[in-house]
N, C-alpha and C positions, 0 to 999 in steps of 0.2 A: 905169549899172551900179552896184550896191550890194552891199559885202558886210558884215553884221551881225557884229561881234566882241564876244560877250559876255566877261565878265571883263576888259576894255579898262584897267582900272586896274593889273593883273597885269604882271608882268614880260614873258611873251610876248603878252598881249593889247596891252599899250602897244607893242611892238614890231611887231607886227604892222600896227596902226592906222599906226604911222610907214612902214611899207613898202608897204602898200595905198594910202597917201595920199589922194586926195580920195575915191576909191570906199568908204573905210572909213567904216562908222556903228559908232562906239564906243558899246558899251552897258556902263555900270557897274552895280552892284546897286540903287543908287538910282532908276535908271531902268526896270531889268527884273530882277525877282526870278525867277529861273528855276525856283524851286520852287513855282512860282504857275502852275499849267496854264492858266488863264484868260487872266492876263497875257501869258503866253508866246504863245498862241494870237492875242490881239487886238492886241498891240504888232508882231508878227511880219507879220500880215496887213495892217496899215496901211504897213509899210515896204516890202512886199513886194521882200524882198532875193533878188539871184541867188545868193546862198550864205551859209550860217552858219558861223563857225567859232568852237567852244564852248571858250574859255579858263579860263571860270568853275570852280572847283573847291575843295573842301574839303581844304586841304593839310596841317593841323597833325596829321601822322602819330601821334604819341604822343597827343594830346587825343582824338583819334578812338577810341581805345580805350574810353572813358567817356562818349562822346559819339555813339554809332553811329548812332541816328536821324537826327541833324542832317547826319551825313557821309554816310548812304546819300539821304538827301533832295537834296542837292546833286550829289552824284557819280554818281547812278543814276536816282533818280526823275525829277530834272531833265531829264536826257538824253534820257527817254522823253518828256518834253512838247516837247523841241524836235525830236525826230525826228517826233512827230506832226505839228508844224506844219511843218516841211520838206516831209513827205508832201503834206499840203494844198497848198503853194504849188509843188510839184515842183522843188525846188532842193536842192542839195548840203549835207550836214552833215558839218563837219570837227570831229571828237572830237579832243580833246588826251588822251594817255593816258601811261601810266609803265612803266618799267622794272620797277615792284613787282609787275606780275602774275606775275614769274617768281619763284619762290622761291629758286632757285639755291643748289646745294649748294656747301660748301667745295671739293668736290673737282673740281669742274666748271670746264673750262679752255676751251672753245669757246663763242663767242658765239650768242645766242638768235636763231633765225630766227622770222619771224612766223606760222609756221603750226604750232609746236610748241605741244602742251597749255599752258595756264596753269596757274599754282599759286600762286596767291595766298595770303599768310598775313597776318593782322592786318586791322582793320576798314578801314583806309584802303585796303589792295590790293584786297581784296574788293570795297569798293564800286566802285573804278575799272574793275575786270573787269566788273562789273554794269553800269557805264555803258557799256563796250564793246559788250556785248550789246544794250543799248538802242539805241544809233547804228546796229549791224548790221542791225537789224529793218527799216530804211528802206534800200533797194538804192542809193541815190545817196550812199553815205557814204566817207567817208575818215577811217579811225582812225590817229592818228600817235603812236606811243610814243616818247617820250625821256627823259631822264635828267638829273638834277642841274643843273636850270637856273641861270644867272646873268647878269643883264642888264649892260647898258652902267652902266659907271661913273658916267656924268652922269643915269643915273636913281637920284637921290640918295635916294630913299625906298624903294628896292628892298631886300629883305633875301635875303640869299644865303649861301651858304658862303664865296664869295672873299672879299666884303664884309667878313664876320664875321673871317675870318683876318686880314685888311689891319688892320683896326679894333683887334683884339687884340693884333697883334704891335707896332703903332705906340704903343700904351698901356701897354706893357711886361706885359702881362697873361699867365699861362702857357698855353702852347698844349698841350693834349694831344687828340690827333686818331686817330680809328679806322684801323687798319690792315690789318684782314681783312676789307674789304668792298672787291671789285673791280668798278668800272663806268666809265663815261665821261662825267663831267661836261661840260656843253654850253653854248656860249655862245648867248644867246636869239637874237641876229642872225642867226646862222648857221641856227639851227631856223627863225626866222620866214622865211627866204629860201626854205626848201626848201618850208614850207607854202604860200607863194605860189605856187612853181612847180607843186606839186602840185593846187592848186585852179584856177590859171591861169585866171581869170575874164576877163583882160583879151583872151587869144587864143580862148578859148572851147574851150580843148582840155585839158580836165582828165585828170588820170591815171586809169588804170584803177580803179573802185572798189575799196575793200579796205583792208587794214592795211599800215603802213609804219613801219619803223624809222628815225628821224631824230635821230642823235647826232653828236657830233664824234668823228674817228677814233682809235682806239686804245683801251688801257685801262689805268687805274691804280686806285689806293686812294685814299681820301680825305687820308689821311698823306703820300703820294706828291705828291698834288696840292698840297698845302699847303706842302711843302717846295719844289717847283719854283715855285710861284707867288711866294713870298718871294725866291728866288733871283734870278728875272727882275725881280723890282721891287727889288732891291738892298737889301731890309731883312734885317738880321741878327738872328735870334729863334731859340731853342732851342725845338725841336718834339719832344714826346714821343709815340711811338707805343703806342698802347693796343688792347685787344681791344675787342670788341663787348660782351663780358659786362663788362668794366670801365667802359664808357660808361653801361650801366644803363638803355637806353632802355625804355620801356613798351611799343612795338610791335617786332614782330619785323623784323628789314631783312633784305635778299637778301644772301646772302655773295658770291655772283656774278650780275651782272645786265648784263654787257654785251652790248648788242644789234648783231645782223648788219644792216648796212645794204645790203647788194648789191640788194635789191629795188629802193629809190630810187636808187641810182648806175645801175642799170641803164637808167634812164628817161633820163638824160644831164642831170641837173639841176644846179644850182649845187653847188659843191665843198663837201664835208664836211670842213674841214682837221683835222688832227690836234689834240688837245687843248692840246697844246704850243703851236701856233702860235695858236690860240684866245686863250690867255692873252698872247701878244704883242700882238693885237688888242685886248683888254680893257685891258691897263694903260697904253697911252700917254695914255688918256682919263684916269686917275687922277692929276690933278694935285695934289690934297688928298685923302690916304687919309679915306675917309668915315667919320663917326662912326655 
């Protein structure tokens, strides 16, 4: 039994390999460039995995606005290569996607269901939506949309919002955090646990093919998340709320991108705890706040 995990050096890829254990076949970019159709075809044909989980992605949201070709090559064309290989091997493909496929107007206050029309804005968001369509072209697909991943604190080279806030707060740097984007930042171990359940190679009973939303429960803004993270960590620091316009990012961000996880929960999978509880699980590992 083997599950190939592309993007295995990333936050979710690393966590999935940890949770899959001995059946995981980690594939980093140096081992498999997923933008190379021939390499994807030959390497997966040699491995003969029982499933492929694609965690590889171009995630530099702002840089993507000026690097569209590379972004689409990784997030869309490469997924097409993986889907073709999985079709040949007759094995499932799990494509990790994002809440950014929904634009989410500021007036919205109800979570997005899987079947609602996508409305991506910006190169990154549009490329991830194109990647979803490429994955869905193969019938044995699971598309998992998630949001704002942050890894275990013990993964010291991981870059994420929680780590950045802790570092800046303990370094005495000013904290200016966007307060008008509502979403659900999610702890990678919880998302990985859900992906393992959906694929369920061990029991041979995968979830019905299709799209699933997998995030921690509840909703918050990045400002509220930062304030709560510091409060639970016992760190006193001033956090200034700013608008998306004041932040001045190059790429557009959804004003509201909370995802409805009912479809996943109805399958009876591992719990997706509230985002506040996820912070409690994250913080005990943080013995020395990372640089």
